[in-house]
C-alpha positions, -999 to 999 in steps of 0.1 A, spaced: -630 -19 430 -617 -54 438 -628 -82 416 -652 -107 432 -638 -141 438 -649 -166 412 -651 -204 420 -641 -224 389 -650 -257 405 -679 -271 384 -674 -245 357 -683 -259 323 -653 -242 308 -630 -261 332 -647 -294 325 -644 -288 287 -608 -276 286 -594 -296 315 -613 -330 314 -611 -348 347 -596 -380 333 -564 -360 324 -556 -348 359 -526 -361 378 -538 -388 401 -527 -409 430 -548 -430 454 -531 -429 488 -556 -454 502 -541 -481 479 -505 -474 488 -487 -489 517 -486 -470 549 -455 -489 560 -430 -461 570 -400 -475 588 -367 -461 601 -339 -465 577 -303 -453 571 -298 -433 540 -264 -427 523 -260 -402 495 -228 -405 474 -223 -377 449 -196 -365 424 -180 -332 434 -180 -305 407 -205 -323 384 -218 -291 369 -184 -278 360 -175 -312 345 -205 -311 323 -197 -276 311 -162 -287 302 -172 -319 284 -204 -339 284 -188 -371 272 -162 -369 299 -188 -361 326 -209 -390 314 -178 -412 318 -174 -400 354 -211 -406 362 -210 -441 346 -180 -451 368 -200 -441 399 -229 -463 389 -205 -491 379 -190 -490 414 -225 -493 428 -237 -520 404 -206 -542 409 -197 -532 444 -228 -530 465 -244 -562 477 -282 -561 470 -293 -580 500 -311 -556 523 -298 -525 505 -321 -503 483 -304 -485 454 -318 -452 439 -296 -439 411 -294 -402 403 -275 -388 373 -243 -378 392 -248 -399 423 -267 -426 442 -289 -430 473 -284 -462 492 -310 -472 519 -311 -500 545 -324 -509 579 -292 -528 586 -262 -506 595 -239 -536 588 -253 -542 554 -252 -506 543 -217 -499 558 -203 -529 540 -219 -518 507 -206 -482 511 -171 -495 518 -171 -516 486 -184 -487 465 -159 -462 480 -130 -487 475 -139 -491 438 -141 -454 433 -108 -447 451 -92 -474 430 -104 -456 398 -90 -423 412 -56 -438 420 -51 -455 386 -57 -423 366 -24 -407 357 -38 -375 342 -54 -350 365 -82 -342 341 -92 -378 340 -98 -380 378 -129 -371 396 -138 -367 433 -168 -379 452 -181 -375 488 -211 -386 507 -236 -379 535 -254 -402 560 -287 -397 576 -314 -417 594 -351 -416 600 -385 -427 587 -386 -434 550 -414 -446 527 -399 -467 498 -411 -459 463 -422 -495 456 -446 -493 484 -464 -464 466 -468 -482 433 -504 -495 439 -516 -460 443 -510 -451 406 -537 -456 380 -514 -479 360 -496 -498 388 -479 -523 364 -462 -495 345 -456 -475 377 -436 -501 396 -402 -494 381 -407 -456 381 -420 -457 417 -389 -475 429 -370 -443 424 -393 -423 447 -383 -428 483 -400 -402 506 -386 -390 539 -366 -362 555 -335 -384 557 -333 -381 519 -327 -344 521 -306 -346 552 -282 -371 536 -279 -347 506 -272 -318 529 -247 -337 549 -226 -345 518 -216 -309 516 -197 -312 549 -178 -343 538 -141 -344 527 -132 -357 492 -138 -395 493 -152 -393 527 -187 -392 544 -203 -368 569 -228 -381 594 -259 -359 597 -272 -352 632 -302 -375 625 -280 -405 622 -262 -397 655 -295 -397 673 -316 -427 684 -342 -440 658 -352 -472 674 -345 -499 663 -316 -482 645 -283 -477 662 -263 -445 661 -240 -443 631 -203 -441 643 -185 -409 636 -153 -390 646 -150 -357 664 -156 -338 631 -188 -358 624 -171 -379 597 -173 -416 593 -141 -433 582 -153 -460 558 -122 -481 561 -114 -504 590 -92 -485 615 -82 -517 631 -69 -533 599 -33 -524 590 -39 -529 553 -70 -508 553 -51 -480 572 -24 -482 545 -50 -479 518 -66 -448 535 -31 -432 539 -24 -437 502 -58 -422 493 -51 -392 514 -17 -387 498 -32 -391 463 -59 -364 471 -32 -340 483 -12 -346 452 -43 -342 430 -51 -308 445 -15 -297 440 -17 -307 403 -50 -288 400 -32 -257 413 -1 -261 391 -20 -268 359 -50 -246 364 -73 -275 354 -110 -269 358 -126 -240 378 -120 -251 414 -127 -221 437 -95 -214 457 -114 -210 490 -133 -243 485 -101 -260 475 -83 -249 506 -112 -261 527 -113 -295 510 -75 -300 513 -78 -294 550 -108 -317 553 -89 -345 535 -59 -340 558 -81 -343 589 -100 -373 576 -74 -396 562 -46 -411 584 
């Protein structure tokens, strides 16, 4: 015999053991409904889990360098920064502002990569780009019961499908490169389509600047050399199939 369904709503036991004032609470009516189209960039360290398993202090050093590049490299005007342990989300409505910020961040990270002589002291990053409607976390803060305490926490809570799409796109990017998700190649008025090459990648350097091209060439050569050292020294636990894929992606991406 099946048990009869019992409604616990209004049950005195529930009221006693789970007092209503303890429930998780958010008042959507007090939060902003301002949801606007934005570009979203996700920059992430490759192999973060393996790095933490090898050495937490060293992994923390890598993570800190990513955030240092953002803190010192990304202009704040018009660009929202959402830090995560091993990466960072960057959001903006201006393609120019965001692309300039990403260029500075990637340049700082590449500089760190190029100046490390020991292979075990280097780390790789890559990124994804998406676009669409996003609700910024700070626009939700008034909906919490303690809005003054919630503001800082809420700033780290952007909501929108481009967040996940940028995260997914990163997996198709080459080392020190960025992949453009289909959402950023489509029209999201008033946003323009994000530029990309035939492989869906966005070269973050200026292809019309000879010095920038030289920089990109040197980065590509350094990445190829890095992978060769990884193979020769058996440093880390880089899957052979993934390494072959990333070597080819880097060759196709950099001049």
